[in-house]
C-alpha positions as CSV (number, residue, x, y, z in Angstrom):
1,M,0.0,0.0,0.0
2,S,1.5,3.3,-1.1
3,V,-1.3,5.7,-0.2
4,Y,-0.2,6.9,3.2
5,T,-2.5,9.9,3.3
6,P,-6.1,9.0,2.3
7,L,-8.0,11.8,0.7
8,S,-11.6,12.1,-0.5
9,L,-12.8,13.5,-3.8
10,E,-14.5,16.3,-1.9
11,E,-11.3,17.3,-0.1
12,V,-9.3,17.4,-3.3
13,Q,-12.1,19.3,-5.2
14,V,-11.9,22.0,-2.5
15,F,-8.1,22.0,-2.5
16,A,-7.8,22.2,-6.4
17,E,-10.4,25.0,-6.8
18,P,-7.9,27.8,-6.4
19,Y,-5.8,26.3,-9.2
20,G,-8.8,26.8,-11.5
21,L,-9.4,23.0,-11.6
22,A,-12.7,21.3,-11.3
23,I,-11.7,17.8,-10.3
24,I,-14.2,15.0,-11.2
25,E,-12.0,11.9,-10.6
26,L,-9.4,10.9,-8.0
27,I,-7.3,7.8,-8.5
28,P,-4.8,6.5,-5.9
29,I,-1.4,5.6,-7.4
30,Q,0.0,2.4,-6.0
31,G,3.8,1.8,-6.0
32,G,5.1,5.1,-4.4
33,I,7.8,4.7,-1.8
34,Q,8.2,8.1,0.0
35,N,5.1,10.1,-1.0
36,T,1.4,9.7,-1.6
37,N,0.3,10.3,-5.2
38,Y,-3.1,10.5,-6.9
39,F,-4.0,10.9,-10.5
40,L,-6.6,13.7,-11.0
41,V,-8.9,14.3,-13.9
42,D,-10.6,17.6,-14.2
43,Q,-13.8,18.6,-16.0
44,S,-12.0,19.4,-19.2
45,K,-10.5,15.9,-19.2
46,Q,-7.0,17.2,-18.4
47,H,-4.9,14.9,-16.3
48,Y,-2.7,15.8,-13.3
49,V,-0.8,14.3,-10.4
50,L,-1.3,15.3,-6.8
51,T,1.6,14.6,-4.6
52,V,1.5,14.6,-0.8
53,F,5.0,14.9,0.6
54,E,5.1,12.5,3.6
55,E,8.7,13.1,4.9
56,L,9.4,16.7,3.8
57,D,8.4,20.1,5.2
58,A,7.1,22.8,2.8
59,E,10.7,24.1,2.2
60,G,12.0,20.7,1.3
61,A,9.0,19.9,-0.9
62,G,9.5,23.1,-2.8
63,E,13.3,22.8,-3.3
64,L,13.0,21.4,-6.8
65,V,10.2,23.6,-8.0
66,P,12.5,26.4,-9.3
67,V,14.6,23.7,-11.1
68,L,11.5,22.4,-12.9
69,D,10.5,25.9,-13.7
70,C,13.9,26.6,-15.3
71,L,13.9,23.3,-17.2
72,G,10.4,23.8,-18.5
73,K,11.4,27.3,-19.9
74,A,14.4,25.7,-21.5
75,G,12.2,23.2,-23.4
76,V,13.0,20.2,-21.4
77,P,9.9,18.0,-21.0
78,V,9.3,18.0,-17.3
79,A,6.2,18.2,-15.1
80,V,6.3,21.8,-13.9
81,P,4.1,22.2,-10.8
82,L,1.1,24.4,-11.0
83,K,0.9,27.6,-8.9
84,Y,-1.6,29.9,-7.3
85,D,-0.8,32.9,-5.2
86,G,2.7,32.6,-6.6
87,Q,3.3,29.3,-4.8
88,A,3.5,25.7,-6.0
89,I,3.5,24.1,-2.5
90,H,0.4,24.3,-0.4
91,S,-1.1,22.1,2.3
92,I,-3.7,19.4,2.7
93,A,-4.1,17.1,5.7
94,D,-1.4,19.2,7.4
95,K,1.2,18.1,4.9
96,P,2.9,19.8,1.9
97,V,1.3,19.0,-1.4
98,Q,1.6,20.0,-5.1
99,I,-0.3,19.5,-8.3
100,A,1.6,19.0,-11.6
101,P,0.5,18.0,-15.1
102,R,0.5,14.2,-15.7
103,L,3.1,13.3,-18.3
104,M,1.8,10.6,-20.6
105,G,3.7,7.8,-22.2
106,E,5.6,4.6,-21.5
107,H,9.0,3.6,-20.4
108,P,10.9,2.1,-23.4
109,E,11.9,-1.5,-22.8
110,E,14.6,-1.3,-25.5
111,A,15.4,2.2,-26.7
112,S,15.3,2.9,-30.5
113,I,17.9,5.1,-32.1
114,K,15.4,8.0,-32.3
115,Q,14.6,7.5,-28.6
116,V,18.3,7.6,-27.7
117,Q,18.7,10.8,-29.7
118,A,15.7,12.4,-28.1
119,I,16.6,11.7,-24.5
120,V,20.3,12.7,-24.9
121,Q,19.3,16.1,-26.5
122,A,17.1,16.7,-23.6
123,Q,19.9,15.7,-21.2
124,A,22.3,18.2,-22.9
125,K,19.7,21.0,-22.6
126,L,19.2,20.1,-18.9
127,H,22.9,20.4,-18.3
128,L,23.2,23.8,-20.0
129,A,19.9,25.2,-18.5
130,L,21.1,24.4,-14.9
131,H,24.7,25.5,-15.3
132,G,25.3,27.9,-12.5
133,F,21.8,27.4,-11.1
134,P,21.6,28.8,-7.6
135,L,20.7,25.7,-5.6
136,E,22.4,24.2,-2.7
137,R,21.4,20.6,-1.8
138,D,22.0,18.9,1.5
139,F,23.8,15.9,-0.1
140,N,26.6,15.6,-2.6
141,R,26.9,12.2,-4.3
142,N,30.1,12.9,-6.1
143,H,33.1,10.7,-6.7
144,Q,34.3,11.1,-3.1
145,Y,30.9,9.8,-1.9
146,W,30.9,6.8,-4.2
147,S,34.5,6.0,-3.2
148,E,33.4,5.8,0.4
149,V,30.5,3.6,-0.6
150,A,32.9,1.3,-2.5
151,N,35.3,1.1,0.5
152,Q,32.3,0.0,2.7
153,L,31.2,-2.7,0.2
154,R,34.6,-4.0,-1.0
155,P,35.0,-6.4,2.0
156,Q,31.7,-8.0,1.1
157,L,32.7,-8.8,-2.5
158,I,34.4,-12.0,-3.7
159,Q,38.0,-11.6,-4.6
160,A,37.5,-11.4,-8.4
161,D,35.0,-8.6,-8.0
162,Q,37.3,-6.8,-5.5
163,Q,40.1,-6.9,-8.1
164,L,37.9,-5.6,-10.8
165,L,36.6,-2.7,-8.6
166,N,40.2,-1.9,-7.6
167,Q,41.3,-1.9,-11.3
168,V,38.5,0.5,-12.3
169,F,39.3,2.9,-9.5
170,Q,43.0,2.9,-10.2
171,L,42.5,3.5,-13.9
172,F,40.0,6.2,-13.1
173,T,42.5,8.1,-11.0
174,V,45.3,7.8,-13.6
175,I,43.1,8.8,-16.6
176,T,41.2,11.6,-15.0
177,Q,44.4,13.2,-13.7
178,A,45.8,13.1,-17.3
179,Y,42.7,14.7,-18.8
180,P,41.3,17.3,-16.3
181,N,39.2,19.5,-18.5
182,R,35.8,18.0,-17.6
183,P,33.0,20.5,-16.9
184,T,30.7,20.0,-13.9
185,G,27.2,21.2,-13.0
186,F,23.9,19.8,-12.1
187,I,23.1,16.3,-13.3
188,H,20.0,14.2,-13.2
189,S,22.0,11.2,-11.7
190,D,19.2,8.7,-12.4
191,L,18.4,9.1,-16.0
192,F,17.5,5.6,-16.8
193,R,14.7,4.4,-19.2
194,D,12.3,3.9,-16.3
195,N,12.6,7.6,-15.6
196,T,11.5,8.6,-19.1
197,L,8.2,8.5,-20.9
198,F,7.8,8.1,-24.6
199,E,5.0,8.0,-27.1
200,G,6.6,6.1,-30.0
201,D,9.9,7.9,-30.6
202,Q,8.7,11.2,-29.1
203,L,10.0,12.0,-25.6
204,Q,7.1,13.1,-23.5
205,G,8.8,13.5,-20.1
206,I,11.7,13.1,-17.8
207,L,10.8,11.9,-14.2
208,D,12.3,11.8,-10.7
209,F,14.6,14.7,-10.0
210,Y,15.2,13.7,-6.4
211,E,18.8,12.6,-7.1
212,L,19.7,15.9,-8.8
213,N,23.3,16.5,-7.8
214,Q,26.4,18.5,-8.6
215,D,28.9,16.3,-10.5
216,E,30.7,16.0,-13.8
217,W,28.3,16.1,-16.8
218,L,30.3,13.1,-18.2
219,F,29.0,10.9,-15.3
220,D,25.4,11.7,-16.3
221,I,26.2,10.9,-19.9
222,A,27.9,7.6,-18.9
223,I,25.0,6.5,-16.7
224,S,22.5,7.0,-19.5
225,I,24.7,5.5,-22.2
226,N,25.0,2.3,-20.1
227,D,21.3,2.1,-19.8
228,F,20.0,3.3,-23.2
229,C,22.7,1.8,-25.3
230,T,23.1,-1.6,-23.8
231,A,22.0,-4.6,-25.9
232,Y,20.3,-7.4,-24.0
233,P,20.4,-10.3,-23.2
234,Q,24.1,-10.3,-24.1
235,A,24.6,-7.1,-22.0
236,H,27.1,-5.4,-24.3
237,L,27.3,-1.9,-25.6
238,D,25.4,-1.2,-28.8
239,I,28.0,0.8,-30.7
240,E,25.5,2.2,-33.2
241,K,23.3,3.5,-30.4
242,A,26.3,4.8,-28.4
243,E,27.5,6.8,-31.5
244,A,24.0,8.1,-32.1
245,F,23.9,9.1,-28.4
246,L,27.2,11.1,-28.6
247,G,26.3,12.7,-31.9
248,A,23.0,13.9,-30.6
249,Y,24.4,15.2,-27.3
250,Q,27.2,17.1,-29.1
251,S,24.7,18.7,-31.4
252,I,23.7,20.7,-28.2
253,R,26.9,20.8,-26.2
254,P,30.2,19.6,-27.8
255,L,32.3,17.5,-25.4
256,T,35.8,18.6,-24.5
257,Q,38.7,16.5,-25.8
258,D,39.4,15.5,-22.2
259,E,35.8,14.3,-21.8
260,L,36.1,12.2,-24.9
261,A,39.4,10.7,-23.7
262,C,37.8,9.8,-20.3
263,L,34.5,8.4,-21.7
264,D,35.4,4.7,-21.5
265,I,36.6,4.8,-17.9
266,F,33.5,6.8,-16.9
267,L,31.3,4.1,-18.5
268,A,33.1,1.6,-16.3
269,M,32.9,3.7,-13.2
270,A,29.2,4.4,-13.8
271,A,28.6,0.7,-14.1
272,C,30.4,0.2,-10.8
273,R,28.2,2.8,-9.1
274,F,25.0,0.9,-10.1
275,W,26.5,-2.6,-9.7
């Protein structure tokens, strides 16, 4: 059960009225982990998502609203929360809550070339739109963080896996020191297929910005290449898709020569992060 805060249709109708919405249907969403979510349908048959933040206060719940505003203005397909009285976060059942448009579509099981190109162009726009964005987050899951996680997990691994992990980290240190010109900024950090929605080859939305983090843009690229461009069941990199990925990204933001030199080791390190 993922509905931690039960709401009635009447409660939601009253809550949604200041947004200019006349809600006629309230559908609980099963499967959430931290928050309570409902699908809403209004009188004009438009679809929305109401989110009740179960663990955050109003300030924490609103932290990503300016980010989504910025991305929406940059043409990145995200669910920008609705506002009234200049605010996106309001209260219901004494908890912070927001309403955002429902993004329609499906997660691709195996990404096509056109889907790969669509998501990576959106990723590049995301990187540029948030470059220098004035946001300070409480956590920083950068390479130091993941190195500490690796140190904690290493004793639990079999010897062959320990050796592989050690080799990746050693090569990462050598190669990144030799090629230091790698830009940093905000990255999605979790841009897998299950955080995207497509209708056919058309990207409809990018989901789940809760892992938004300051890190090297190349890590975000590597994470997504590993997911979108891996051929299954053999689990090897589809070179055609990877080349399409890089070409589409660089049509928005050309990679530095040092980023290109470091790409292979970043693919390996990204794979270790999500082992």
